[in-house]
N, C-alpha and C positions, 0 to 999 in steps of 0.2 A: 918308354914305350912298352918295355917288358912289364908284365903284370899278370893278373888272373887270366885274361883272355889268351895270352901267349902260352901260359902254363896249360890251359885247357886244350889248346891246339896240340901242344906237345903230347899231352896225355892221350887224347883221342886218336892221335896219329901213331901212337906207340904200339908195343907188342903185348902190353899187359891188360887188355880189356876183357879177358876171359871171365873174371869174377863178375863184372857188371853184366855181361851177356848172360851169365848163369842166373843172376838175380832177375833179369827181365823174363827169362823163360820159365823160371820155377813156378809161377802161379798157374801155368798151363800144364804142369807136370812134365816138362821137357828138360833135357840136359844138353849141354854143348858137346858135340863131337869134334867139330872143327869150324873155323870161321875165317872169312876174308873181309877186308875193309873195302867198301865200294867208294866212299868219298867222305871228305871232311869239309864242312862249309863254315867259314868264319864271317859273321856279320858284326862289324865293330859296334859295340854298345848294345847289341841285341843277343849276343851269345854265340856259342860254337855248337854245331850239330854234326853228328857222324851217322853214317848208314853202313850196316854190316850184313853180309850174307852168311847165314849160319846153317850148317848141317846139324840137326838136332836129333835126339833120341827120345822116344816115348815108349819105355819098356824095350821091346825088340823091334819097334817100328821106326823107320827113318822119316824125317820131315825136313823140308826146306823152309827156312824162316828168314824174313827180313826184319832185323832189329835196328831200331833207331835210338839215339840218345842225344840229349841236349842239355846245355848249361843254362838255358833260358828259364826264367821264373815260371813255374807251372801256372796254368789258368785256374781260376776259382772253380770248385766243384769238379776237380780232375777225376776222370774215370778210374775205377778200380783196375782196369786193364793195364794202366801204367804203373810204374814202380819208381818211387823216389829212393835214391841211394847216394852214398858218398864214397868216392874212391880216390885215394891218394890226396886227400884234402880238397877235392873238387865235388861240389854238389851236382848231381845229375838226375834227370828224368829219363827213364828208359821205357820203351814200349815195342810191342810186336806190330808190324804193319798188318792191317790198316788202322790200328787203334790209336791214332795220333790224338793226344788229348787236346791239341789246339784246333783240330779239324774234326768236329763231332760227326760230320756227315760222310766222312771218308769210308767208314765201314759199310754204310748203306750203299754208297756208290760203287763199292768193290764187290758187291754180291751179284753174280749173274742172274740168280733167280729173282731177287728183289727188283733189279733194274728191268728185267724182262717183263715182270708183272706191272710195275708202277710207271715205267717210262713208255713201254711199248704195248701195254694192256694185253699181255700174252702170257700163257702158262709155259711157253718155251723160254728158257734162259737166254739172256743176251750174251754176245761174245764181247768180252771186255779186254781192252789193251791199255796199259798205262802210257800216257803221252809225256807227262812230266810230274814230278813230285818234289816239292821243296818242303821238307819236314818243318812243322810248326807254322807254315805260311800258307801253302795252297797246293792243290793237285788238279790235274786234268786227266780224264780217262776218255777213251773212245769206246762207244757202245754201238755194236752192230747187231741188227736183227733182220735177217733176210736182206732186202735191198735198202733198208732204212739205216741211217747212221746218225747218231747224236753224240755230242761232246758234253761231258759232265764236268763242270768246273766247281771244285770243292773249296770253300772259303772258310775263314775263321768265323766264329759265331757272330751273327747279326750283321754281316757284311753283304749277304747275297742280294738283299733288296736294293741296295745302292747300285750294285753292278747291273742288275736287271734294268733299273731305270736308265743307266748310262746307255745300254744297248738300245733301248726304246728311243731315247733322244737322238742318237746317232742315225738310227734307221729312218726316223722322220726327216732328218736332214739330207737323206740320200746317200749316206756313207755305206760302203759294202761291208757291213759288220754282220756277224751271225745273228739270226733272229732267235730270241728265246722261245722255248716251248712251254707255255703256261707260266704260272707264277713259281718263284723259287720255293723249295721246301727243304728242310733239314740242312740249311746253309749250302745248298747245291743249286747252281743255275744250269739248266739243261738247254743246250744250244744246237741249232740245226747246222748241218754241214754246208760249207760253201764250196763252189767249184775252184779249181786251180791247185797249184802246188806251191810249196814255200819258195820264196825268192832265192834262197840259198842254192837250190838245184839249178836254177837258171844261171846264177853266178858261176857255179862250178862248171857248167857245160859251155856256156857262150859268153860269160861275163855280163849277164843280164843286159844284152845288147838292145833288147826291145824296150827297156825301161829308161826313160829320159828324166833328167832332173825336173823339168817343168811339169811332168805328170805327178811326181812326188809332191811338188809344191801345190798343184791343183787339189790333190787329196787333202793336204793340210788346210788349204783355203776353205774347203768344204766343211771343216769342223764348225759346228754351230756356235753362235754367240752365247747360247745357254750354258755352254761348257765353262764360261767365265764365272758362273755362279757355283760351280762345284769346288770342293776343297782343293787348295793348291798343294803340290808336293815339291820338295826340293829336287832339283835336277841332279844327275850324276856328278857334274862338276861342282855344284854347290856343296857336295859332300866329299870333295876330293881329299881332304885331310884324313877323314875316316877311312877312305879306300886306300890311301897311302899307308895307313897303319896296317890294314889287312894285307897289303902287298909286302910290307916289310916282315910281317909275321910269316908269310908264305916263303919269302926269300930273305932270310935273316942275314945272309952273307952280302946282300945288296942294300942293307938297311940305310946306310948314310946317303948314297945317291938317290934312293927312293924318297927319303925324307926331304932332301933338297928339291927334288922334282915336284913333290906334292906342294911344298911351300911356294915354289915358283909359279905353279899353275894357279894356286889360290890367289897369289898376288896379282897375276895377270888377269884372272877372272874379275877381280874387283876393279881393275884399271881399265877394262874394255867395256864397250857399250853393247849390251845384249839385245838392244832393240825394245820395242813396246811389248807389253803383256798382251798375249793373244791366246786363243784356244790351242792347246797342244795335245799330242798323243801321250807323251811322257815316257815311252819305251819303244821308239820306232827303230826297228832293225829287221834284218832279213827274215828271221823266223816268224815275225808278226805281219808279213806281207805275203799274200798269195797272188800268183800271176798265172795267166792262161796263155797258151801259145798263139791262139787265133782270136783273142778278145781285144777289141779296140773300143772301149767305152769311154766315158768322160775322164777316166784316170788311166788311159792307155791300157796296158796289159794287166793292171792291178784288178783282181777279182775279189780280194778279201783283205780286211784290216782286222787283225786279231788283238787279243789281250788289251782291252781298253780300260783296264782297272785304273790307270793313272791319268786318264783324260781329264783335263781341267785347265786352269790358267797357268801360263808360263811364257817362255821365250822361244820363238821359232828356231833360233840358232841352236838350242839344245836338242830339239828333235833332229835337225839336220846333222849335227855333230854325232849324235847317237848312231845314225845310219852309216855315215862315212867311217867312223872308227870301227864299228863292227865289221864292215866289209874289209877294212884294212887288216884286221887280225885274223880273218878266216884262214889264211895259209898256215897259221899256227895250230889250227884245228886239224887240218889234213893237207898234204901237198897237192891233192886234187884241185884245190882252189887256186890254181895258178893264175886265173883271170881276175881274181878278186882285187888285187892292188890297182889294176887299170880301171876297174869299175869304180873303186873308191875315188880315184883321181878325177874320173869323168863327172861323178856326182859333186865332188868338191868344187870343180871349176864352175858347174852350173849354179851351185848354191852361193858361190861368191858374188853372183849378180844381185842377190836379194838380201844378204846380211853382211855385216862387217867381216871381211876375210880374216883379220887377225883374231877377232873374237871367236870365229868359227874354228880356227886351228887350236886356240887355247882350249876350247871345249872338246874338240876331238882328242886332245891330249888327256883331258880329264877322264873321258869315257874309256880311252885305251888303258889308262892306269887303273881304272875300276875293274878291268878285266884280268889284271895280272894274277890276283889271288885265285880266281876261278880256274886258272890253268893248272893249279895244283890239287884241285878238289878231288879228282879221281885218281890221284897218284901219278899224274902226268910228269914227264921229264922236266927237270929244272929249266932246260933250254927253252921250252915253250913259254914259260913265264918270263924269262929274260927277253925273248923276242918281242913280247908284248910291251915290256918296259922300254925297249929300244924304239918301238913304234910311237909310244907316248912321248919319248924324248924328241923324236924327229918332228912330230907335229908341233911341239912347242918351239923347237928351234928353227922352223922354217921362216925364211925371209924372202918371200916371193913378190912382195909388193913395195913400191917406193914409199919410204917413210915408215915401213913396218918396224916396230920396236922389237928388239931381241931381249927376251926376259932372262934374268940371271938364273942359273941352275939348269938351263935347258938341256945341257949335255952331261948332266950328272957330275 
């Protein structure tokens, strides 16, 4: 398992990144005064990426910069704003945010003046807030202008049109997805705001008591048959060996039990029945569901379904496992999520009625294992990652049903 990726994780997690940060800032006439690491993200087979906050100097002027670097192969026609360099035997691409060479529209979407003019047709700059940023992959920004709010989803080159079409297909089917504003431009899809708050807040406060399993199932049932014509994506559990590798890199002291667990989940995945191929969301978890306190529509309190990039053909059990496993690990994010385990169990019991219970738990284990490495991205304590590993082990080890098979390696 050791190799270039593990070496890259060790390098980008270490203390010797000053020279690379200097290389990234030099084209802008800046020098490094001090820096802190925000996070390191390892995607097996796709590279390692790190984000740094840098206090820089331009002569006698101070500047706050965000510098990113990645081991991923650079895209063709890479912007001169990015720098190719090599450090301790590792090839890197480094850039100052927002000049991500994989996301050519990010600089446009990060300009308050440009967004005010081109999104809101106003000479008054928009107020921009970063919602999420996954370097080399995608970004989401919230743009506010008076009472109007839009969300800007920045994608890799030539992917915006496909996402725009997905939103249109789902809107026509009656799904509560954000409506696009006009056609995409510069690899950015502009979306309208939906009512409601993320399900995570309801889980934190009351265990999402108003949301019932049958309402989640109704939401998924409403996914149109046209989604079956979209490209299929591997589920989290289909890629469990890769995520096991990432988990072992993040927790090298747990390498052996992680490898056994990943192999056991993969064996169990192939041995259980996932059910028929149906339209799926592909990344169904609490951050991608909005709920309203007083709304009782066709999907109960659900007012919004977000992040539909992965909608396409798949297995219902993978969507359900994604939601249950994410709920189960919420207490590892913050102890305020004390109600989350009960919410996960309530959803699990309801979903057992429509998919194979053993297959569901196997896939819950796969999703939980995929979240282990993420617990370390922002320098979180090792205990957080280990708790997620234990949750994955528990899901695989459960024997709640007569005749349920206990898979080898379930307890590490």
